[in-house]
Structures are given as C-alpha cells and as structure tokens.
C-alpha positions as CSV (number, residue, x, y, z in Angstrom):
1,M,-55.5,-6.5,95.5
2,T,-52.0,-7.0,96.4
3,T,-50.7,-7.5,99.9
4,K,-48.6,-4.4,99.5
5,V,-51.5,-2.4,98.6
6,L,-53.6,-3.8,101.6
7,R,-51.1,-3.0,104.2
8,A,-50.6,0.8,103.0
9,I,-54.5,1.3,103.3
10,S,-54.4,-0.3,106.9
11,A,-51.5,2.0,107.7
12,L,-53.6,5.1,107.1
13,V,-56.5,3.4,109.1
14,V,-59.1,3.7,106.1
15,F,-60.6,1.0,103.9
16,F,-62.4,0.5,100.5
17,F,-65.9,-0.3,100.3
18,L,-68.0,-3.3,101.7
19,L,-68.0,-7.0,101.2
20,P,-70.5,-9.4,102.6
21,C,-69.7,-10.9,105.6
22,A,-71.3,-13.6,108.1
23,G,-72.0,-13.0,111.6
24,K,-69.4,-14.6,114.3
25,A,-70.0,-15.6,117.6
26,L,-68.8,-17.5,120.5
27,S,-68.0,-21.1,120.0
28,G,-70.7,-23.2,121.3
29,E,-74.3,-23.2,121.1
30,H,-76.6,-20.5,122.9
31,E,-79.7,-21.0,124.8
32,E,-82.7,-19.1,124.1
33,A,-82.4,-15.9,126.1
34,R,-85.1,-13.4,126.9
35,V,-84.9,-10.1,125.1
36,E,-83.5,-7.5,127.4
37,G,-83.0,-4.3,125.9
38,R,-82.1,-2.8,122.3
39,V,-79.0,-1.3,120.4
40,Y,-79.1,1.6,117.8
41,V,-76.8,2.0,114.9
42,M,-76.8,5.0,112.4
43,A,-76.3,3.5,109.1
44,N,-75.7,7.3,107.5
45,E,-76.1,6.0,104.0
46,A,-76.2,8.9,101.6
47,G,-79.1,7.8,99.7
48,G,-81.2,7.9,102.9
49,N,-80.1,7.7,106.6
50,A,-81.5,4.8,108.8
51,I,-81.4,3.6,112.2
52,L,-80.4,0.1,112.6
53,V,-82.5,-1.5,115.5
54,F,-81.1,-4.7,117.2
55,Q,-82.5,-6.7,120.0
56,R,-80.5,-7.4,122.6
57,S,-80.9,-10.9,124.4
58,G,-80.0,-11.5,128.3
59,D,-76.8,-13.0,126.9
60,G,-76.0,-9.9,125.1
61,V,-76.2,-11.2,121.5
62,L,-77.7,-9.2,119.1
63,T,-80.2,-9.7,116.6
64,L,-81.3,-7.0,113.8
65,V,-84.8,-6.8,113.7
66,D,-85.5,-3.2,111.8
67,K,-84.1,-0.5,110.0
68,V,-86.0,2.8,110.2
69,S,-85.7,5.8,108.2
70,T,-84.9,9.0,109.8
71,G,-86.5,11.1,106.7
72,G,-83.2,12.8,105.9
73,L,-79.9,11.9,104.3
74,G,-76.6,10.7,105.7
75,S,-73.3,11.7,104.6
76,G,-72.2,8.4,103.0
77,P,-68.4,7.1,103.4
78,G,-65.8,9.6,104.2
79,P,-62.5,10.1,102.5
80,L,-59.6,7.9,101.7
81,P,-56.2,10.0,102.2
82,G,-54.7,10.3,98.9
83,S,-57.4,8.6,97.3
84,S,-61.0,8.7,95.5
85,A,-61.8,5.6,97.3
86,P,-64.4,5.6,100.1
87,G,-63.2,5.1,103.6
88,P,-64.8,4.9,107.3
89,I,-65.4,7.4,109.9
90,P,-67.1,9.9,107.5
91,L,-68.7,12.4,110.4
92,N,-65.2,12.2,112.4
93,S,-67.1,12.7,115.8
94,Q,-68.7,11.2,118.8
95,D,-72.5,11.3,119.7
96,S,-74.0,11.9,116.2
97,L,-76.6,9.3,117.8
98,I,-77.7,10.1,121.1
99,A,-80.7,8.9,123.6
100,T,-82.3,11.2,126.0
101,E,-81.2,10.5,129.6
102,D,-84.8,9.0,130.3
103,G,-84.3,6.7,127.1
104,R,-87.8,8.0,125.9
105,F,-86.4,9.7,122.7
106,L,-83.5,9.0,120.2
107,I,-81.9,12.0,118.4
108,A,-79.9,11.5,115.3
109,G,-78.0,13.6,112.7
110,N,-78.7,13.7,109.1
111,A,-75.6,15.2,108.0
112,G,-76.1,14.8,104.1
113,S,-79.4,17.0,104.4
114,N,-78.5,19.0,107.4
115,D,-81.2,18.3,109.7
116,I,-81.6,16.2,112.9
117,S,-84.6,13.7,113.6
118,V,-86.1,12.6,116.6
119,F,-87.5,9.0,117.5
120,A,-89.8,8.1,120.3
121,V,-89.0,4.5,121.4
122,R,-91.8,2.5,121.9
123,E,-91.9,-1.1,122.8
124,N,-92.7,-2.1,119.4
125,G,-89.8,0.1,117.9
126,L,-89.1,3.6,116.9
127,E,-91.6,6.6,115.6
128,L,-90.2,9.3,114.1
129,T,-91.8,12.3,115.8
130,D,-89.7,15.4,114.1
131,R,-87.3,16.5,112.0
132,A,-85.7,20.1,112.0
133,S,-83.1,22.1,110.5
134,S,-80.0,21.5,112.0
135,G,-79.1,25.2,111.9
136,G,-75.6,24.8,110.1
137,I,-74.2,22.6,107.7
138,F,-73.3,19.0,108.2
139,P,-74.3,18.0,111.6
140,I,-71.7,15.5,113.2
141,S,-72.5,15.4,117.1
142,L,-75.5,16.3,119.5
143,A,-75.9,16.7,123.1
144,H,-78.8,16.7,125.0
145,H,-79.8,17.7,128.8
146,A,-83.4,18.0,130.5
147,G,-85.0,19.0,127.3
148,L,-82.2,20.9,125.8
149,I,-80.7,20.1,122.7
150,Y,-77.3,21.1,121.1
151,V,-76.3,20.4,117.6
152,L,-72.6,20.5,116.5
153,N,-72.6,21.5,112.8
154,A,-68.9,20.8,111.2
155,G,-69.4,23.1,108.3
156,G,-68.7,20.4,105.6
157,P,-67.7,16.8,105.0
158,K,-64.2,15.7,106.9
159,S,-61.1,16.5,104.7
160,F,-57.5,16.0,105.5
161,V,-56.5,19.6,103.6
162,P,-57.7,22.6,105.6
163,N,-60.0,24.9,103.6
164,P,-60.0,28.3,105.0
165,L,-63.1,29.0,102.5
166,R,-65.0,26.3,104.1
167,P,-67.8,27.8,106.4
168,A,-66.8,27.4,110.4
169,P,-68.2,25.0,112.4
170,T,-71.3,26.3,114.6
171,L,-73.4,25.1,117.7
172,S,-77.4,25.6,117.6
173,G,-79.7,24.9,120.1
174,F,-83.3,23.4,120.5
175,F,-86.1,22.7,122.9
176,L,-87.3,19.0,122.9
177,D,-91.1,18.7,124.5
178,E,-92.8,15.6,125.8
179,H,-94.1,15.1,122.4
180,G,-90.8,14.5,120.7
181,K,-91.0,17.9,118.8
182,L,-88.2,20.6,118.3
183,S,-88.1,24.4,119.1
184,P,-85.3,26.3,117.6
185,I,-83.6,28.6,120.4
186,P,-83.7,32.2,118.9
187,G,-80.2,33.4,119.0
188,S,-78.6,30.1,120.0
189,T,-76.4,29.8,117.2
190,H,-72.8,30.3,118.0
191,E,-69.5,29.6,115.7
192,V,-66.9,27.5,117.2
193,G,-63.3,28.2,116.2
194,T,-62.7,29.0,112.7
195,S,-63.2,27.5,108.9
196,T,-59.9,25.3,109.8
197,S,-61.1,23.9,112.9
198,V,-62.2,20.4,113.1
199,P,-64.7,19.9,116.1
200,A,-65.3,16.3,117.1
201,D,-67.9,16.1,120.0
202,V,-70.3,18.2,122.3
203,L,-71.7,17.4,125.5
204,F,-73.3,18.6,128.7
205,T,-72.0,18.5,131.8
206,A,-74.0,16.5,134.4
207,N,-76.2,19.4,135.7
208,G,-76.4,20.9,132.2
209,K,-74.9,24.2,133.3
210,L,-71.9,23.8,131.0
211,M,-71.2,22.3,127.2
212,I,-68.2,21.2,126.2
213,V,-66.7,21.1,122.6
214,T,-63.3,19.3,121.6
215,E,-61.8,20.7,118.6
216,V,-59.0,18.3,117.0
217,Q,-56.6,20.3,114.8
218,V,-56.2,22.9,117.1
219,N,-55.9,21.1,120.2
220,S,-58.4,22.8,122.2
221,I,-61.3,22.2,124.2
222,S,-64.2,25.0,124.4
223,V,-66.1,25.2,127.7
224,F,-69.7,27.4,127.1
225,H,-71.7,28.6,129.9
226,V,-75.5,27.4,129.4
227,S,-78.1,30.2,130.7
228,D,-81.4,29.7,131.9
229,D,-83.0,30.2,128.5
230,G,-80.8,28.1,126.7
231,R,-78.5,30.0,125.2
232,I,-74.8,30.0,125.6
233,D,-72.1,32.7,125.8
234,E,-68.5,33.1,124.5
235,P,-66.7,30.1,125.3
236,Q,-63.5,29.4,127.7
237,S,-60.5,28.0,125.7
238,F,-58.2,25.3,127.1
239,A,-55.2,23.9,125.4
240,S,-55.8,20.1,125.4
241,L,-53.1,17.9,127.6
242,G,-52.8,15.7,124.4
243,A,-52.7,16.5,120.8
244,N,-56.0,15.9,119.1
245,P,-58.9,15.8,121.4
246,F,-61.7,13.9,120.0
247,G,-64.3,11.9,121.9
248,A,-65.0,13.0,125.4
249,A,-67.3,12.0,128.3
250,V,-68.3,13.2,131.7
251,G,-68.3,10.8,134.9
252,R,-69.2,11.3,138.2
253,H,-68.3,14.1,140.3
254,H,-67.6,16.4,137.4
255,L,-64.9,14.4,135.9
256,L,-64.0,14.8,131.9
257,A,-62.3,12.6,130.2
258,V,-60.8,13.3,126.7
259,A,-59.5,10.5,124.4
260,E,-56.2,12.3,122.6
261,G,-55.7,10.5,119.3
262,H,-52.6,12.1,118.3
263,E,-53.3,11.7,114.7
264,V,-51.2,13.2,112.0
265,A,-53.7,15.8,110.1
266,Q,-52.6,16.0,106.9
267,N,-52.9,12.3,106.1
268,G,-55.1,10.9,108.9
269,M,-52.3,8.7,110.3
270,G,-52.0,7.4,113.9
271,I,-48.8,7.9,115.7
272,P,-48.0,3.9,116.6
273,H,-48.9,3.2,120.4
274,G,-49.3,6.9,120.7
275,A,-53.0,7.2,121.9
276,T,-53.4,8.4,125.6
277,V,-56.3,9.9,127.4
278,S,-56.7,12.6,129.8
279,T,-59.2,13.8,132.8
280,Y,-59.8,17.0,134.1
281,Q,-62.0,18.2,137.2
282,V,-64.4,20.9,135.8
283,T,-65.0,23.5,138.0
284,E,-68.5,25.5,138.9
285,D,-66.7,28.5,137.1
286,G,-66.1,26.1,133.8
287,D,-62.5,25.7,134.5
288,L,-60.4,22.6,133.2
289,E,-58.4,21.2,136.0
290,P,-55.9,18.8,134.9
291,L,-56.1,15.1,136.8
292,S,-54.6,12.7,134.8
293,R,-52.3,13.8,132.1
294,E,-51.9,11.8,128.9
295,V,-52.2,8.4,130.2
296,P,-51.0,5.9,127.2
297,S,-53.3,3.1,126.1
298,L,-50.1,1.7,124.3
299,Q,-52.6,1.6,121.4
300,T,-53.1,3.8,117.9
301,A,-55.5,6.3,117.1
302,G,-57.8,5.8,120.2
303,L,-60.9,8.5,119.6
304,W,-64.2,7.3,121.1
305,L,-64.4,7.2,124.4
306,R,-66.9,6.0,127.4
307,F,-67.5,5.7,131.1
308,T,-69.4,3.0,132.7
309,S,-72.4,4.5,134.5
310,D,-71.1,3.5,138.0
311,G,-67.8,6.0,137.1
312,R,-65.4,3.0,138.0
313,H,-64.0,2.3,134.5
314,L,-63.4,3.9,131.2
315,Y,-63.2,2.7,127.7
316,T,-61.5,3.7,124.7
317,S,-61.7,2.2,120.9
318,N,-58.5,2.3,119.0
319,I,-58.9,2.4,115.3
320,G,-55.6,2.0,114.4
321,S,-54.9,-1.2,116.2
322,A,-58.3,-2.9,116.0
323,A,-58.4,-2.8,119.8
324,L,-60.4,-1.6,122.9
325,S,-58.3,-0.3,125.9
326,A,-59.9,-0.5,129.5
327,F,-58.9,2.2,132.2
328,S,-59.8,2.2,135.9
329,V,-60.9,5.5,137.4
330,S,-59.8,6.3,141.2
331,P,-62.5,8.2,143.5
332,R,-60.1,11.3,142.8
333,G,-60.8,11.0,138.9
334,E,-56.8,9.8,138.2
335,I,-57.0,6.9,135.6
336,S,-54.7,4.2,134.8
337,L,-54.8,1.6,132.3
338,L,-56.5,-1.6,133.3
339,G,-54.9,-5.0,131.8
340,D,-53.8,-5.8,128.1
341,S,-56.2,-4.6,125.3
342,V,-59.0,-6.5,123.5
343,A,-58.9,-7.3,119.8
344,T,-62.1,-6.1,117.8
345,G,-61.0,-8.5,115.1
346,Q,-58.1,-9.3,112.7
347,P,-55.3,-6.5,113.3
348,G,-55.4,-4.7,110.0
349,M,-59.0,-5.7,109.0
350,S,-61.0,-4.2,111.9
351,L,-61.6,-0.7,112.5
352,P,-63.2,-0.2,115.8
353,I,-65.1,3.3,115.8
354,D,-68.1,4.2,117.9
355,L,-69.0,2.3,121.2
356,A,-71.5,2.8,123.8
357,I,-72.3,0.7,127.2
358,T,-75.9,-0.1,128.5
359,P,-77.3,1.4,131.6
360,N,-76.5,-1.5,133.8
361,D,-72.8,-1.6,132.7
362,R,-73.2,-5.1,131.6
363,F,-72.2,-4.7,128.1
364,L,-70.1,-2.9,125.6
365,Y,-70.9,-2.7,121.8
366,V,-68.5,-1.2,119.1
367,A,-69.6,-0.3,115.7
368,A,-66.7,-1.1,113.6
369,I,-65.5,-1.6,109.9
370,D,-64.7,-5.4,109.9
371,F,-63.4,-6.9,106.5
372,F,-64.6,-4.1,104.4
373,H,-68.1,-4.1,106.1
374,G,-70.0,-2.4,108.9
375,A,-70.5,-4.5,112.1
376,V,-71.3,-4.0,115.4
377,T,-69.4,-6.3,118.2
378,G,-70.5,-7.1,121.7
379,F,-68.4,-7.7,124.9
380,H,-69.4,-8.4,128.6
381,I,-68.2,-6.1,130.9
382,E,-66.6,-8.4,134.1
383,E,-66.8,-7.2,137.5
384,D,-63.2,-6.4,137.5
385,G,-63.6,-4.2,134.1
386,S,-62.3,-6.7,131.7
387,L,-63.9,-7.4,128.6
388,T,-65.2,-10.7,127.5
389,F,-66.1,-11.1,123.8
390,I,-69.8,-12.4,123.1
391,S,-70.2,-12.0,119.2
392,T,-69.9,-10.0,116.0
393,I,-73.0,-9.4,113.5
394,G,-72.0,-7.8,110.1
395,G,-73.1,-7.1,106.5
396,F,-73.9,-3.4,107.4
397,P,-73.0,0.2,105.5
398,I,-69.1,1.3,105.7
399,S,-70.8,4.6,106.3
400,M,-72.1,3.8,109.8
401,E,-71.4,5.9,112.6
402,G,-73.1,6.5,115.9
403,I,-74.4,3.9,118.1
404,V,-76.6,4.1,121.4
405,A,-77.4,0.9,123.9
406,R,-80.1,0.6,126.2
C-alpha cells in the first residue's frame, strides 16, 4: 500500500481490515495488582456476535479473560466511503452495549440478526438469560431505566448515500424482570424520523420520564415523554445547536450534553478541527434550553461522549484526529475545554470510537481501531480531570463497537 493511498484513507477516517498487533503498556514493570472490576466490549462480528470480557486490575490494566456469545449476529465491519473495503464504526451509534444501573445485567444489540441479548453479570462471568427480537431492523443503540428498555433500530446498515426506500428507524420498548427476561411492551414501537434519517443514540433522563434520540443527517434531537405503562408519545423535535448530533449523555441536574461531529454526510469526512459539544437544560416539560453552544474541542469528528458520575468532567473521543478531549462542567452546566487533547495512538493510524468510564470515576477506556485492528486503551482520570495513559491491549476485530466499564 502506498503512502498516498494510506493518507487518503486516513483523511476519510476509515481503515482496511485488521492486522495483528501486540499490546502496549507504560514503560516499567507493573506490580501484581488485585482484580478490581471488568470491562466489556462487543465484538460485533457478522459470523456470530460476542462480548469480550476483560479483568480490570487495581492499576487499571486490562486482561482478556473470556469471549461470550450473544447467540445472535453482529453487523461485521462498516462501509468504507468510495470503496468496497471494510471500515470502522459499522453501527454508527453510541450505547450499542449497556449495563443496568445496578450493574446486574448487560444488554447487547445484535444488528445482524435483529435481536437483543441479556446477560446476568456473575462473579465468575456472564450468563445469557434471554434473547428477543429488537422489534425492528438493525438495532444500534439501547437505553435502560428501572427495568424499562428501549431499542433504537436504524432500519438498515450505515450508508453514505441516503436511500428513500430504506425502512424508517424505529424505537421498541421492553420490560426487563429481575431474572433477566424480556417482555415486549404492546404498542411501544414508534417510528423515528424518516427513511433518510440517521439516528445515533437513545437515552433516558435520570428520572426516566423522558427519552432522547439524536439524529445525525437531519440535525435534530427528539424528546419523547414516557408514560407509566412504558409507552412513548409523539416526540418534540429540536434543532441541534451544532451539525450532526451524535453521542449524548445525561449528567447531574437534568443536564444533557451532545457531541457534534460536523461530518460531511456524503463522504463521512470530518471538518478538520471542527468538532464541538453543546449542553442543554432538560425541563420537566421536555424542552431543551441551550446552555453552552458549540464549544470547540479543536479536534476532528468528535462523536462519542461521557460524563463522569460526579458530573464534574466530560470526555469526547475524536475519531478524525486520534485524540480524547476533556471538558470541565460548571455547576450551571456550562462546559469549557480542559487543557490539551490526549492522543490515543499515532495520528492517521488510531481511530478512537466508543468510550466508557468506571463508576468510581478513576478510569476511562476507549474502544479503538489501532493499526488496522481493534484495541482497548485505558487512561487514569486525575483529580483535575486530565488523563494519564495506562496501557493498550489489541488484536481484536475491526467490527467491534460498544463498551461498558464496571
């Protein structure tokens, strides 16, 4: 492969298939550390979806310990713009793998078989407790609150060319019981946008009374009221403050943050240094009141976003510039960029995708495409919100997307 071709692929923010890669770590030897938690990543392979299970030591280093089948099929790699070769971000979404608030269950979307899987989280590993139809085509994102689950179905795989014949995206609701069994909610399936819409994320507000969906190509954020029986009504739609709202997160005091990728929809390229984040106050009536408008990260194609549990900091992963950005969050919900970005790898060869933060706010992990393979990179979150690199473990499928840290 020539340097010219490699640079062209890098500019499109996509990559060809995987090559083996050895794990990287901080210089110096690590002392033996006790197991403190786990990190889960969805492999999303078309031949059979599975969850990669990592042990997390006290110093944040990960060790792969298991690969557990979901019983369904993943999507496989995504499309490469202008080519038939495979590329990253096949689900084009955030929250394709989630955990319940109490950490008892893990829920995964099987985009290739149009269903979802539930795992009970045991001390000795994951136990598949149920698998059910997603209620639509190509599930890409999930939301959970107090036993209520909603699945966002994209209507088909990611495409850089809008297709009016494609089924419209849908939402479908389920109840999750204490045994990890799913029950579809009658009358809960609801269309989201049109056949040309590209939804990216679904999430509940903290009290579960509202549900939010971001829609990329139409630059819209939809807010649904959730009734006591678990069903949703017609949404209120709001114009996004920034172009192409993608990943979203709800912080403390009804604060909503949205990552704005500013991508060019036809070819998937990001505007160099054009990524932004906006925040909104979510009212009880479901209105979105702007707080911080399009705060620049000075990075490219920032699509995924997470709050720390204490609400003091916010992080985005920037797939176009191989970096993570940190923001401080004021008590009023306004954000400001915190220091310089932190590289996830070599620019042009690293694509940081989904990210997750441990409940104790000590560690951040990012699922990435690194040197043509899937990898998971860990960072320590310092008291001031800055990030310190811990280690990278690699050699995983390019199709992987979705990560949970516990």
